[in-house]
Structure formats: C-alpha cells, structure tokens
C-alpha positions as CSV (number, residue, x, y, z in Angstrom):
1,E,6.1,-16.4,-18.8
2,P,8.8,-13.6,-19.5
3,F,7.0,-11.0,-17.6
4,H,7.1,-13.7,-14.4
5,K,10.5,-14.4,-15.1
6,H,11.8,-10.9,-14.9
7,F,9.2,-9.6,-11.8
8,D,8.5,-12.6,-9.6
9,L,8.6,-10.3,-6.3
10,S,7.6,-13.5,-4.3
11,T,10.1,-14.9,-1.9
12,N,10.8,-18.7,-1.5
13,S,12.7,-21.0,1.0
14,K,15.6,-21.1,-1.7
15,R,15.6,-17.2,-2.2
16,K,15.8,-14.9,0.9
17,T,15.8,-11.8,-1.3
18,V,13.7,-10.7,-4.2
19,V,15.7,-9.6,-7.2
20,V,14.3,-7.6,-10.2
21,D,16.1,-7.4,-13.1
22,K,16.6,-3.2,-13.6
23,E,17.7,-3.4,-17.1
24,F,14.4,-5.0,-18.2
25,L,12.3,-2.7,-15.5
26,L,13.6,0.4,-17.2
27,K,13.2,-1.1,-20.9
28,T,9.5,-2.2,-20.0
29,Q,8.9,1.4,-18.5
30,K,10.0,3.1,-21.2
31,L,7.6,0.9,-23.6
32,L,4.8,1.5,-21.4
33,E,5.5,5.3,-21.5
34,L,4.2,5.3,-25.2
35,F,0.7,4.1,-23.8
36,M,0.2,6.0,-20.7
37,L,-1.6,9.2,-20.9
38,R,-0.6,11.7,-18.4
39,R,-3.2,14.8,-18.5
40,L,-4.2,17.5,-16.2
41,K,-8.1,17.7,-16.0
42,T,-7.9,21.2,-17.0
43,E,-6.8,20.0,-20.5
44,V,-9.3,17.1,-20.8
45,E,-12.3,19.1,-19.9
46,K,-12.5,22.8,-20.5
47,L,-16.1,23.4,-18.8
48,M,-14.8,21.6,-15.5
49,P,-15.3,24.0,-12.6
50,S,-12.0,25.0,-10.9
51,K,-11.2,22.6,-7.8
52,L,-12.8,24.0,-4.4
53,E,-10.4,23.4,-1.3
54,T,-11.8,23.3,2.3
55,K,-9.7,23.1,5.1
56,V,-11.0,21.6,8.4
57,Y,-9.4,22.0,11.6
58,C,-9.7,19.5,14.5
59,P,-7.7,18.8,17.7
60,L,-6.1,15.8,18.2
61,S,-7.4,12.8,20.1
62,K,-5.4,11.6,23.3
63,T,-3.9,8.9,21.4
64,Q,-2.8,11.2,18.7
65,V,-1.4,13.4,21.3
66,F,0.3,10.9,23.2
67,W,2.4,9.6,19.9
68,Y,3.1,13.0,18.5
69,K,4.7,14.1,21.5
70,A,6.5,10.9,21.8
71,L,7.7,11.3,18.3
72,L,8.8,14.9,19.0
73,M,10.6,13.9,22.1
74,K,12.6,11.3,20.1
75,D,13.8,13.8,17.6
76,V,14.4,16.3,20.1
77,G,17.0,13.8,22.3
78,V,18.6,13.1,18.3
79,L,19.0,16.9,17.8
80,E,20.4,17.2,21.9
81,R,23.0,14.6,20.9
82,M,24.0,16.1,17.9
83,D,24.0,19.6,19.2
84,S,26.6,18.0,22.2
85,T,28.8,16.3,19.8
86,T,29.4,19.4,17.5
87,T,30.1,21.6,20.5
88,T,32.6,19.3,22.1
89,A,34.2,18.8,18.5
90,A,34.9,22.7,18.0
C-alpha cells in the first residue's frame, strides 16, 4: 500500500496530471542503492575476453533519406532565423 500511494503513475478522471512524492522517491533511491551492485564485467570475470566491436556501414533507405533531409532542412531554417535576428540586432 505505501508504494502505491507514493508511486501511482496512473491518471484517472479526477486527476489530470501524475504526481510523485519527490522526497519519498529520493529516500527510496538511497535505500535501494544499498542493495544494488554496479560492477563492470572485467571486475566480475577476469578470464572474459575483451569486447570485440565491429562497425558496419550501410546506406540509408529512401524513407530514411527523406526524413533525414527534412530534419536537416528544419534545423537549417531555425539557424537562418537565429542568424538573421543576431545580425539585425548588432
């Protein structure tokens, strides 16, 4: 019951926003840190081989190219507007 009281993330018709007790959340995180182990694989198993990383390059699909260009053009427009406002203000 106490957990549900403090961490009820569901919304209902009465409440439009989700409210989490931040103080209780911090206390819970501190308590759980005592029980969680954060270790690297190299610290756990000494005989483990080192990580092998392979990069594979492949072209974008037509849909990916379309959305990538659209995203870049949107950002270019924002940068142009920023540049024009800074040059007129100077």
